[in-house]
GUTIDREN-928091 format. One line per field, with one value per atom (N, C-alpha, C): residue number from 0; atom name; y, z, x. Coordinates in steps of 0.02 Angstrom, whole numbers, padded with zeros to 5 digits. Layout:
BEGIN
i = [NUM/...]
at = [CA/...]
yy = [Y/...]
zz = [Z/...]
xx = [X/...]
This chain:
BEGIN
i = [0/0/0/1/1/1/2/2/2/3/3/3/4/4/4/5/5/5/6/6/6/7/7/7/8/8/8/9/9/9/10/10/10/11/11/11/12/12/12/13/13/13/14/14/14/15/15/15/16/16/16/17/17/17/18/18/18/19/19/19/20/20/20/21/21/21/22/22/22/23/23/23/24/24/24/25/25/25/26/26/26/27/27/27/28/28/28/29/29/29/30/30/30/31/31/31/32/32/32/33/33/33/34/34/34/35/35/35/36/36/36/37/37/37/38/38/38/39/39/39/40/40/40/41/41/41/42/42/42/43/43/43/44/44/44/45/45/45/46/46/46/47/47/47/48/48/48/49/49/49/50/50/50/51/51/51/52/52/52/53/53/53/54/54/54/55/55/55/56/56/56/57/57/57/58/58/58/59/59/59/60/60/60/61/61/61/62/62/62/63/63/63/64/64/64/65/65/65/66/66/66/67/67/67/68/68/68/69/69/69/70/70/70/71/71/71/72/72/72/73/73/73/74/74/74/75/75/75/76/76/76/77/77/77/78/78/78/79/79/79/80/80/80/81/81/81/82/82/82/83/83/83/84/84/84/85/85/85/86/86/86/87/87/87/88/88/88/89/89/89/90/90/90/91/91/91/92/92/92/93/93/93/94/94/94/95/95/95/96/96/96/97/97/97/98/98/98/99/99/99/100/100/100/101/101/101/102/102/102/103/103/103/104/104/104/105/105/105/106/106/106/107/107/107/108/108/108/109/109/109/110/110/110/111/111/111/112/112/112/113/113/113/114/114/114/115/115/115/116/116/116/117/117/117/118/118/118/119/119/119/120/120/120/121/121/121/122/122/122/123/123/123/124/124/124/125/125/125/126/126/126/127/127/127/128/128/128/129/129/129/130/130/130/131/131/131/132/132/132/133/133/133/134/134/134/135/135/135/136/136/136/137/137/137/138/138/138/139/139/139/140/140/140/141/141/141/142/142/142/143/143/143/144/144/144/145/145/145/146/146/146/147/147/147/148/148/148/149/149/149/150/150/150/151/151/151/152/152/152/153/153/153/154/154/154/155/155/155/156/156/156/157/157/157/158/158/158/159/159/159/160/160/160/161/161/161/162/162/162/163/163/163/164/164/164/165/165/165/166/166/166/167/167/167/168/168/168/169/169/169/170/170/170/171/171/171/172/172/172/173/173/173/174/174/174/175/175/175/176/176/176/177/177/177/178/178/178/179/179/179/180/180/180/181/181/181/182/182/182/183/183/183/184/184/184/185/185/185/186/186/186/187/187/187/188/188/188/189/189/189/190/190/190/191/191/191/192/192/192/193/193/193/194/194/194/195/195/195/196/196/196/197/197/197/198/198/198/199/199/199/200/200/200/201/201/201/202/202/202/203/203/203/204/204/204]
at = [N/CA/C/N/CA/C/N/CA/C/N/CA/C/N/CA/C/N/CA/C/N/CA/C/N/CA/C/N/CA/C/N/CA/C/N/CA/C/N/CA/C/N/CA/C/N/CA/C/N/CA/C/N/CA/C/N/CA/C/N/CA/C/N/CA/C/N/CA/C/N/CA/C/N/CA/C/N/CA/C/N/CA/C/N/CA/C/N/CA/C/N/CA/C/N/CA/C/N/CA/C/N/CA/C/N/CA/C/N/CA/C/N/CA/C/N/CA/C/N/CA/C/N/CA/C/N/CA/C/N/CA/C/N/CA/C/N/CA/C/N/CA/C/N/CA/C/N/CA/C/N/CA/C/N/CA/C/N/CA/C/N/CA/C/N/CA/C/N/CA/C/N/CA/C/N/CA/C/N/CA/C/N/CA/C/N/CA/C/N/CA/C/N/CA/C/N/CA/C/N/CA/C/N/CA/C/N/CA/C/N/CA/C/N/CA/C/N/CA/C/N/CA/C/N/CA/C/N/CA/C/N/CA/C/N/CA/C/N/CA/C/N/CA/C/N/CA/C/N/CA/C/N/CA/C/N/CA/C/N/CA/C/N/CA/C/N/CA/C/N/CA/C/N/CA/C/N/CA/C/N/CA/C/N/CA/C/N/CA/C/N/CA/C/N/CA/C/N/CA/C/N/CA/C/N/CA/C/N/CA/C/N/CA/C/N/CA/C/N/CA/C/N/CA/C/N/CA/C/N/CA/C/N/CA/C/N/CA/C/N/CA/C/N/CA/C/N/CA/C/N/CA/C/N/CA/C/N/CA/C/N/CA/C/N/CA/C/N/CA/C/N/CA/C/N/CA/C/N/CA/C/N/CA/C/N/CA/C/N/CA/C/N/CA/C/N/CA/C/N/CA/C/N/CA/C/N/CA/C/N/CA/C/N/CA/C/N/CA/C/N/CA/C/N/CA/C/N/CA/C/N/CA/C/N/CA/C/N/CA/C/N/CA/C/N/CA/C/N/CA/C/N/CA/C/N/CA/C/N/CA/C/N/CA/C/N/CA/C/N/CA/C/N/CA/C/N/CA/C/N/CA/C/N/CA/C/N/CA/C/N/CA/C/N/CA/C/N/CA/C/N/CA/C/N/CA/C/N/CA/C/N/CA/C/N/CA/C/N/CA/C/N/CA/C/N/CA/C/N/CA/C/N/CA/C/N/CA/C/N/CA/C/N/CA/C/N/CA/C/N/CA/C/N/CA/C/N/CA/C/N/CA/C/N/CA/C/N/CA/C/N/CA/C/N/CA/C/N/CA/C/N/CA/C/N/CA/C/N/CA/C/N/CA/C/N/CA/C/N/CA/C/N/CA/C/N/CA/C/N/CA/C/N/CA/C/N/CA/C/N/CA/C/N/CA/C/N/CA/C/N/CA/C/N/CA/C/N/CA/C/N/CA/C/N/CA/C/N/CA/C/N/CA/C/N/CA/C/N/CA/C/N/CA/C/N/CA/C/N/CA/C/N/CA/C/N/CA/C/N/CA/C/N/CA/C/N/CA/C/N/CA/C/N/CA/C/N/CA/C/N/CA/C/N/CA/C/N/CA/C/N/CA/C/N/CA/C]
yy = [00709/00751/00725/00766/00746/00705/00677/00667/00692/00748/00775/00789/00805/00799/00740/00702/00606/00587/00619/00594/00640/00716/00752/00740/00712/00686/00619/00575/00513/00541/00573/00593/00634/00676/00708/00673/00626/00588/00540/00525/00463/00519/00573/00634/00661/00667/00692/00642/00574/00527/00537/00535/00547/00614/00644/00744/00731/00781/00803/00874/00902/00992/00982/01046/01056/01084/01103/01131/01054/00982/00941/00918/00929/00892/00961/01030/01063/01086/01053/01051/01010/00929/00881/00912/00950/00942/01010/01050/01133/01083/01034/01031/01030/01017/00989/01076/01119/01174/01234/01180/01225/01201/01237/01223/01232/01191/01222/01148/01133/01080/01124/01160/01201/01224/01240/01266/01200/01141/01066/01077/01071/01039/01102/01166/01227/01216/01185/01172/01102/01045/00997/01000/01048/01076/01100/01160/01179/01124/01077/01035/00971/00976/00919/00964/01025/01093/01082/01091/01076/01007/00945/00888/00892/00917/00907/00962/01008/01061/01006/00990/00936/00900/00831/00798/00793/00866/00871/00866/00862/00870/00770/00729/00659/00642/00658/00631/00657/00728/00727/00689/00670/00627/00544/00523/00455/00477/00540/00519/00528/00552/00559/00505/00460/00405/00331/00341/00290/00310/00393/00376/00355/00341/00329/00232/00230/00140/00104/00154/00130/00139/00198/00190/00128/00120/00078/-00006/-00006/-00063/-00054/-00011/-00018/00006/00028/00040/-00001/-00028/-00038/-00021/-00012/00017/-00074/-00077/-00132/-00144/-00156/-00147/-00226/-00197/-00221/-00278/-00347/-00406/-00428/-00387/-00440/-00365/-00386/-00334/-00348/-00380/-00429/-00355/-00284/-00246/-00184/-00209/-00155/-00142/-00056/00001/00035/00018/00064/00043/-00013/-00030/-00049/-00016/-00091/-00114/-00144/-00181/-00146/-00153/-00132/-00066/-00025/00028/00009/00061/00056/00089/00040/00070/00088/00113/00110/00071/00020/-00030/-00022/-00028/-00033/-00105/-00136/-00207/-00187/-00156/-00144/-00132/-00076/-00047/-00061/-00115/-00123/-00205/-00233/-00280/-00261/-00185/-00170/-00132/-00109/-00063/-00118/-00190/-00227/-00202/-00266/-00246/-00230/-00204/-00171/-00185/-00195/-00211/-00126/-00153/-00103/-00097/-00117/-00110/-00156/-00130/-00169/-00211/-00247/-00304/-00317/-00338/-00382/-00450/-00500/-00558/-00633/-00677/-00752/-00778/-00811/-00851/-00908/-00968/-01022/-01034/-01070/-01061/-01125/-01142/-01197/-01243/-01233/-01300/-01308/-01307/-01327/-01278/-01215/-01185/-01121/-01070/-01009/-00932/-00886/-00823/-00766/-00705/-00630/-00600/-00589/-00548/-00486/-00433/-00374/-00379/-00398/-00365/-00345/-00340/-00287/-00338/-00316/-00349/-00349/-00381/-00386/-00405/-00468/-00487/-00499/-00492/-00528/-00564/-00598/-00654/-00647/-00686/-00681/-00666/-00618/-00603/-00650/-00650/-00690/-00655/-00682/-00653/-00677/-00676/-00690/-00649/-00670/-00632/-00660/-00571/-00572/-00540/-00532/-00508/-00472/-00523/-00484/-00436/-00419/-00382/-00431/-00414/-00433/-00402/-00443/-00468/-00466/-00399/-00442/-00420/-00495/-00490/-00476/-00476/-00485/-00410/-00352/-00301/-00284/-00268/-00258/-00207/-00210/-00173/-00120/-00031/-00005/-00020/-00028/-00020/-00017/00047/00095/00076/00046/00038/-00032/-00062/-00110/-00093/-00031/00008/-00029/-00063/-00101/-00176/-00185/-00257/-00298/-00366/-00402/-00447/-00484/-00531/-00573/-00651/-00712/-00748/-00760/-00816/-00853/-00895/-00930/-00899/-00924/-00870/-00924/-00886/-00916/-00885/-00906/-00863/-00867/-00791/-00814/-00847/-00855/-00920/-00875/-00907/-00827/-00836/-00793/-00786/-00791/-00778/-00759/-00731/-00691/-00621/-00666/-00617/-00637/-00587/-00577/-00549/-00566/-00499/-00495/-00444/-00465/-00418/-00347/-00299/-00247/-00264/-00320/-00324/-00398/-00396/-00467/-00513/-00493/-00517/-00568/-00554/-00603/-00593/-00581/-00584/-00643/-00686/-00764/-00714/-00747/-00715/-00767/-00735/-00785/-00813/-00813/-00839/-00916/-00936/-00959/-01003/-00962/-01027/-00999/-00973/-00962/-00913/-00896/-00870/-00873/-00823/-00838/-00840/-00870/-00828/-00755/-00727/-00649/-00650/-00692/-00707/-00711/-00720/-00727/-00647/-00588/-00520/-00499/-00489/-00459/-00387/-00352/-00272/-00240/-00180/-00153/-00080/-00078/-00035/00027/00085/00157/00193/00186/00240/00202]
zz = [-00433/-00417/-00331/-00306/-00250/-00239/-00189/-00160/-00152/-00132/-00147/-00242/-00267/-00358/-00374/-00355/-00367/-00361/-00283/-00269/-00306/-00335/-00363/-00437/-00473/-00521/-00545/-00502/-00495/-00475/-00452/-00432/-00491/-00521/-00573/-00653/-00652/-00697/-00709/-00640/-00634/-00648/-00602/-00615/-00678/-00702/-00785/-00855/-00824/-00868/-00941/-00994/-01053/-01074/-01028/-01036/-01089/-01135/-01212/-01207/-01140/-01132/-01150/-01174/-01160/-01096/-01057/-00991/-00957/-00983/-00937/-00944/-00992/-01000/-00960/-00977/-00958/-00885/-00866/-00787/-00757/-00784/-00770/-00816/-00852/-00881/-00842/-00815/-00797/-00724/-00695/-00619/-00611/-00658/-00644/-00619/-00652/-00634/-00572/-00533/-00472/-00424/-00363/-00334/-00234/-00198/-00125/-00109/-00052/-00036/-00063/-00021/-00035/-00097/-00134/-00201/-00245/-00230/-00255/-00236/-00174/-00162/-00201/-00200/-00241/-00294/-00356/-00409/-00411/-00371/-00368/-00390/-00308/-00312/-00364/-00397/-00463/-00522/-00509/-00588/-00575/-00497/-00476/-00495/-00503/-00502/-00584/-00626/-00690/-00716/-00685/-00714/-00668/-00620/-00589/-00625/-00651/-00714/-00784/-00787/-00866/-00862/-00811/-00798/-00776/-00748/-00717/-00781/-00839/-00872/-00886/-00882/-00881/-00822/-00774/-00703/-00703/-00741/-00721/-00761/-00840/-00885/-00831/-00811/-00784/-00750/-00709/-00634/-00663/-00707/-00774/-00773/-00780/-00822/-00775/-00707/-00665/-00609/-00603/-00544/-00585/-00636/-00639/-00670/-00669/-00651/-00587/-00552/-00486/-00454/-00468/-00456/-00499/-00551/-00593/-00532/-00521/-00481/-00403/-00402/-00336/-00307/-00348/-00341/-00405/-00404/-00438/-00417/-00458/-00462/-00467/-00423/-00429/-00415/-00440/-00436/-00353/-00337/-00262/-00283/-00286/-00330/-00272/-00233/-00181/-00139/-00105/-00073/-00003/00019/00094/00123/00096/00123/00144/00084/00118/00173/00174/00126/00129/00160/00175/00078/00066/-00019/-00056/-00093/-00127/-00209/-00213/-00268/-00342/-00368/-00416/-00427/-00338/-00345/-00349/-00381/-00384/-00333/-00310/-00257/-00283/-00245/-00257/-00206/-00212/-00202/-00202/-00127/-00112/-00113/-00157/-00156/-00151/-00115/-00095/-00064/-00021/00045/00101/00119/00157/00179/00120/00134/00171/00185/00208/00293/00273/00360/00394/00384/00401/00401/00409/00422/00485/00489/00548/00570/00632/00630/00616/00586/00554/00474/00452/00363/00348/00278/00214/00179/00176/00136/00066/00022/-00046/-00020/-00013/00023/-00039/-00035/-00060/-00027/-00020/00024/00024/00031/00022/00017/-00033/-00063/-00055/-00050/-00029/-00082/-00144/-00182/-00196/-00141/-00125/-00184/-00199/-00232/-00198/-00235/-00197/-00236/-00183/-00210/-00204/-00234/-00203/-00152/-00111/-00056/-00038/-00007/00029/00076/00141/00212/00248/00309/00379/00429/00428/00474/00541/00585/00651/00714/00681/00735/00704/00743/00723/00760/00742/00774/00840/00874/00960/00989/00957/00965/00972/01040/01033/01020/00964/00953/00970/00985/00994/00999/01004/01013/01062/01099/01148/01122/01140/01123/01055/01015/00966/00955/00970/00962/00961/00907/00924/00982/00999/01063/01060/01059/01045/01090/01105/01178/01236/01254/01289/01294/01251/01242/01180/01201/01141/01087/01038/00970/00951/00957/00921/00845/00804/00745/00713/00712/00652/00596/00566/00488/00487/00521/00535/00544/00548/00565/00629/00658/00696/00702/00657/00622/00666/00700/00757/00728/00767/00745/00788/00768/00794/00768/00819/00798/00843/00819/00893/00901/00982/00989/00976/00940/00911/00914/00950/00943/00902/00864/00779/00810/00757/00745/00723/00747/00712/00659/00600/00527/00524/00555/00507/00538/00511/00505/00520/00576/00558/00532/00479/00449/00436/00441/00440/00391/00346/00307/00357/00327/00359/00349/00290/00298/00307/00392/00427/00405/00373/00346/00294/00245/00173/00153/00205/00193/00221/00193/00194/00227/00285/00302/00356/00404/00431/00496/00505/00542/00499/00442/00400/00396/00345/00348/00399/00452/00516/00468/00534/00524/00447/00412/00353/00354/00328/00304/00302/00319/00303/00236/00218/00139/00087/00105/00064/00037/00094/00065/00017/-00041/-00112/-00114/-00063/-00069/-00004/00008/00062/00048/00052/00016/00042/00001/00043/00013/-00023/-00077/-00076]
xx = [02444/02378/02351/02335/02319/02267/02263/02180/02110/02121/02062/02036/02097/02075/02054/02095/02087/02012/01986/01924/01855/01880/01848/01824/01903/01879/01824/01839/01806/01728/01711/01636/01612/01646/01631/01627/01678/01659/01618/01596/01515/01470/01451/01394/01382/01430/01446/01456/01448/01453/01385/01400/01362/01327/01355/01340/01359/01294/01319/01341/01326/01346/01429/01471/01524/01548/01509/01512/01524/01526/01517/01608/01639/01694/01746/01721/01751/01781/01714/01730/01770/01780/01839/01888/01904/01979/02008/01964/02014/02013/01991/01999/02073/02125/02167/02218/02195/02197/02173/02150/02132/02156/02183/02203/02188/02194/02176/02123/02092/02063/01993/01994/01913/01895/01949/01938/01904/01963/01926/01866/01835/01776/01708/01728/01684/01678/01733/01730/01698/01683/01674/01598/01574/01481/01468/01515/01486/01481/01511/01515/01446/01421/01378/01298/01322/01236/01225/01292/01286/01245/01265/01244/01166/01152/01081/01047/01076/00993/01017/01059/01061/01011/01019/00989/00894/00892/00811/00760/00780/00716/00707/00758/00779/00724/00755/00718/00656/00624/00544/00513/00531/00498/00497/00568/00554/00499/00504/00455/00383/00376/00299/00286/00333/00303/00293/00332/00348/00264/00235/00193/00137/00120/00063/00064/00121/00137/00120/00163/00157/00071/00039/-00040/-00053/-00055/-00097/-00065/-00010/00007/-00037/-00052/-00050/-00132/-00168/-00224/-00284/-00339/-00373/-00442/-00494/-00569/-00593/-00648/-00674/-00766/-00787/-00861/-00888/-00935/-00962/-00997/-00990/-01023/-01073/-01088/-01151/-01177/-01222/-01270/-01237/-01203/-01168/-01144/-01106/-01086/-01147/-01220/-01266/-01286/-01288/-01299/-01232/-01177/-01125/-01072/-01099/-01082/-01117/-01151/-01216/-01193/-01234/-01207/-01195/-01153/-01120/-01086/-01095/-01046/-00977/-00952/-00879/-00823/-00771/-00736/-00663/-00614/-00524/-00515/-00473/-00456/-00368/-00335/-00271/-00244/-00200/-00177/-00125/-00090/-00005/00004/-00019/00025/00009/-00067/-00079/-00035/-00002/00041/00103/00113/00157/00145/00078/00058/00027/00007/-00042/-00127/-00164/-00235/-00240/-00310/-00322/-00400/-00418/-00490/-00557/-00586/-00641/-00610/-00547/-00556/-00601/-00601/-00649/-00599/-00618/-00573/-00583/-00551/-00575/-00546/-00579/-00578/-00581/-00533/-00554/-00595/-00630/-00669/-00696/-00701/-00738/-00796/-00825/-00897/-00931/-00986/-01028/-01010/-00986/-00976/-00896/-00862/-00802/-00745/-00783/-00746/-00727/-00699/-00705/-00739/-00753/-00769/-00750/-00764/-00730/-00783/-00762/-00799/-00759/-00832/-00805/-00822/-00788/-00815/-00771/-00801/-00751/-00720/-00671/-00623/-00653/-00662/-00705/-00643/-00610/-00570/-00492/-00446/-00381/-00364/-00277/-00246/-00271/-00278/-00303/-00387/-00382/-00456/-00520/-00552/-00603/-00682/-00707/-00761/-00820/-00865/-00942/-01007/-01054/-01113/-01173/-01184/-01236/-01300/-01344/-01442/-01417/-01376/-01413/-01333/-01283/-01232/-01149/-01144/-01039/-01015/-00971/-00930/-00857/-00806/-00728/-00684/-00680/-00634/-00679/-00749/-00803/-00831/-00806/-00826/-00887/-00951/-00986/-00951/-00972/-00941/-01017/-00985/-01015/-01018/-01074/-01073/-01138/-01125/-01173/-01183/-01153/-01148/-01199/-01209/-01259/-01318/-01353/-01408/-01481/-01431/-01470/-01500/-01439/-01469/-01443/-01478/-01449/-01415/-01357/-01312/-01304/-01311/-01303/-01243/-01181/-01126/-01115/-01055/-01025/-00970/-00960/-00890/-00830/-00768/-00734/-00661/-00593/-00550/-00515/-00484/-00472/-00401/-00356/-00306/-00226/-00177/-00146/-00126/-00119/-00142/-00188/-00248/-00294/-00341/-00402/-00450/-00527/-00557/-00628/-00666/-00711/-00736/-00820/-00846/-00920/-00933/-00978/-01029/-01080/-01065/-01118/-01171/-01202/-01284/-01270/-01304/-01296/-01347/-01397/-01458/-01443/-01394/-01383/-01312/-01263/-01196/-01180/-01134/-01084/-01033/-01003/-00950/-00915/-00884/-00847/-00897/-00955/-01012/-01022/-01013/-01021/-00972/-00910/-00860/-00795/-00797/-00739/-00707/-00671/-00582/-00551/-00537/-00499/-00421/-00372/-00322/-00298/-00253/-00263/-00218/-00181/-00131/-00219/-00262/-00318/-00340/-00318/-00348/-00309/-00345/-00318/-00311/-00364/-00346/-00383/-00366/-00411/-00459/-00540/-00556/-00540/-00522/-00498/-00544/-00604/-00649/-00712]
């Protein structure tokens, strides 16, 4: 048996393993009667098409099961727990939160995130805030406006509310976050920059 025949038999045996179709067995059995390298290649391609058609239903069934499973693992719907992000997000509003892809793409300035933050009672609470500064950014407030690296930010989502804060440079691995409702939000003005690892998701809707 030539090298092309041996390789073709190995490929077809793997591709057609478990096949219930008589065509699968016939494709492998008749391979020995095919002569010429190009003829072997064409025969092998035909056998692979048989395998593809036969297993298409199985692939679609598996894909149909995997899509919702992946979606459930990646996304969740959660209510907004406080008025810290009003009026962008009101108390009780339900948002779609991405729990996975932000870990691959990273967090950017302006992202709205679900964050585990320290409370006044030495515990923790879950909040939703907007990322204002990343590692290395210097955040300060002048004239009621937030500045990042000396440049005032355009923040239409605050609807003109003034912001007071102490200047801080965000350490490596940390985020500076603020709620859109600056009058009631407890955010990095109170508990400082927070570890990026405390982010549990990114709000996408």
